[in-house]
C-alpha positions as a LaTeX table, in Angstrom:
\begin{tabular}{lrrr}
\hline
Residue & $x$ (\AA) & $y$ (\AA) & $z$ (\AA) \\
\hline
Met1 & 75.84 & 57.84 & 110.49 \\
Phe2 & 77.25 & 57.70 & 114.05 \\
Gly3 & 78.02 & 54.00 & 113.56 \\
Leu4 & 74.35 & 53.03 & 113.58 \\
Gly5 & 73.09 & 50.36 & 111.21 \\
Trp6 & 69.65 & 50.02 & 109.73 \\
Asp7 & 68.59 & 47.62 & 112.48 \\
His8 & 69.47 & 50.23 & 115.18 \\
Leu9 & 67.55 & 52.97 & 113.30 \\
Val10 & 64.45 & 50.74 & 113.01 \\
Val11 & 64.56 & 50.02 & 116.74 \\
Ile12 & 64.90 & 53.76 & 117.51 \\
Phe13 & 61.99 & 54.57 & 115.19 \\
Val14 & 59.75 & 51.90 & 116.76 \\
Val15 & 60.57 & 53.10 & 120.28 \\
Ala16 & 59.83 & 56.71 & 119.25 \\
Met17 & 56.47 & 55.63 & 117.75 \\
Val18 & 55.55 & 53.84 & 120.99 \\
Val19 & 56.64 & 56.76 & 123.26 \\
Phe20 & 55.25 & 59.69 & 121.24 \\
Gly21 & 52.55 & 58.05 & 119.13 \\
Pro22 & 51.97 & 58.48 & 115.44 \\
Gly23 & 50.15 & 61.81 & 115.83 \\
Glu24 & 52.81 & 63.56 & 117.92 \\
Leu25 & 55.91 & 62.07 & 116.25 \\
Pro26 & 55.98 & 64.60 & 113.31 \\
Asn27 & 55.87 & 67.54 & 115.74 \\
Val28 & 58.64 & 65.99 & 117.85 \\
Met29 & 60.81 & 65.41 & 114.74 \\
Arg30 & 60.19 & 69.02 & 113.60 \\
Ser31 & 61.21 & 70.43 & 116.97 \\
Leu32 & 64.23 & 68.11 & 117.09 \\
Gly33 & 65.27 & 69.36 & 113.64 \\
Ala34 & 64.90 & 73.01 & 114.72 \\
Thr35 & 66.96 & 72.31 & 117.84 \\
Met36 & 69.70 & 70.61 & 115.81 \\
Lys37 & 69.77 & 73.61 & 113.42 \\
Thr38 & 70.21 & 75.96 & 116.39 \\
Val39 & 72.95 & 73.77 & 117.89 \\
Asn40 & 74.78 & 73.66 & 114.54 \\
Arg41 & 74.57 & 77.46 & 114.27 \\
Tyr42 & 76.09 & 77.87 & 117.73 \\
Val43 & 78.80 & 75.33 & 116.93 \\
Gly44 & 79.59 & 77.18 & 113.70 \\
Asp45 & 79.77 & 80.54 & 115.51 \\
Phe46 & 82.08 & 79.03 & 118.14 \\
Arg47 & 84.29 & 77.50 & 115.46 \\
Arg48 & 84.55 & 80.83 & 113.60 \\
Gln49 & 85.44 & 82.70 & 116.81 \\
Phe50 & 88.03 & 80.05 & 117.69 \\
Asp51 & 89.55 & 80.23 & 114.17 \\
Asp52 & 89.67 & 84.05 & 114.38 \\
Ala53 & 91.39 & 83.88 & 117.75 \\
Met54 & 93.92 & 81.38 & 116.41 \\
Arg55 & 94.63 & 83.63 & 113.40 \\
Glu56 & 95.19 & 86.59 & 115.73 \\
Ala57 & 97.51 & 84.55 & 117.91 \\
Glu58 & 99.50 & 83.45 & 114.88 \\
Lys59 & 99.78 & 87.07 & 113.73 \\
Glu60 & 101.05 & 88.01 & 117.20 \\
Leu61 & 103.65 & 85.22 & 117.09 \\
Asp62 & 104.75 & 86.28 & 113.63 \\
Leu63 & 104.98 & 89.87 & 114.84 \\
Glu64 & 107.12 & 88.82 & 117.81 \\
Asp65 & 109.42 & 86.77 & 115.53 \\
Thr66 & 109.78 & 89.75 & 113.22 \\
Arg67 & 110.58 & 92.05 & 116.13 \\
Ala68 & 113.20 & 89.61 & 117.41 \\
Lys69 & 114.78 & 89.35 & 113.95 \\
Leu70 & 114.87 & 93.14 & 113.64 \\
Arg71 & 116.45 & 93.42 & 117.10 \\
Asn72 & 119.13 & 90.88 & 116.10 \\
Ala73 & 119.73 & 92.57 & 112.80 \\
Gly74 & 120.04 & 95.94 & 114.53 \\
Ser75 & 122.51 & 94.63 & 117.06 \\
Ser76 & 124.60 & 92.93 & 114.35 \\
Val77 & 124.65 & 96.19 & 112.36 \\
Thr78 & 125.80 & 98.02 & 115.50 \\
Gln79 & 128.50 & 95.39 & 116.04 \\
Asp80 & 129.60 & 95.57 & 112.41 \\
Ala81 & 129.75 & 99.35 & 112.60 \\
Gly82 & 131.88 & 99.12 & 115.75 \\
Thr83 & 134.23 & 96.65 & 114.05 \\
Thr84 & 134.51 & 98.98 & 111.04 \\
Glu85 & 135.39 & 101.91 & 113.29 \\
Val86 & 138.07 & 99.90 & 115.09 \\
Ala87 & 139.46 & 98.73 & 111.76 \\
Lys88 & 139.65 & 102.30 & 110.51 \\
Glu89 & 141.52 & 103.35 & 113.61 \\
Arg90 & 144.01 & 100.52 & 113.10 \\
Gly91 & 144.26 & 101.22 & 109.40 \\
Gln92 & 142.90 & 97.85 & 108.28 \\
Asp93 & 140.44 & 97.08 & 105.51 \\
Ala94 & 136.93 & 96.98 & 107.03 \\
Arg95 & 135.94 & 93.85 & 105.09 \\
Thr96 & 138.80 & 91.82 & 106.48 \\
Ala97 & 138.24 & 93.14 & 110.02 \\
Ala98 & 134.61 & 92.10 & 110.07 \\
Ser99 & 135.48 & 88.49 & 109.21 \\
\hline
\end{tabular}
């Protein structure tokens, strides 16, 4: 637990007893627990928002990659079609002209 041993925890407990007293210590511990619960909720919300933003960014990157692949495929189809037309004009077989 945070690299604290039993001896450290005993010292912290004794100091807390001296500072807050035995009557007030349960109230302080209760409020500390409530504060930690709130902090953990905020951290969880932040982590969820961060993960959602990362997923959206990954989707955008995948979309950009797909768009680039489609553009490349479209340009290669246009080039292949142009090669086929030239081959037809020359009277060659389109498969051998594309190679």
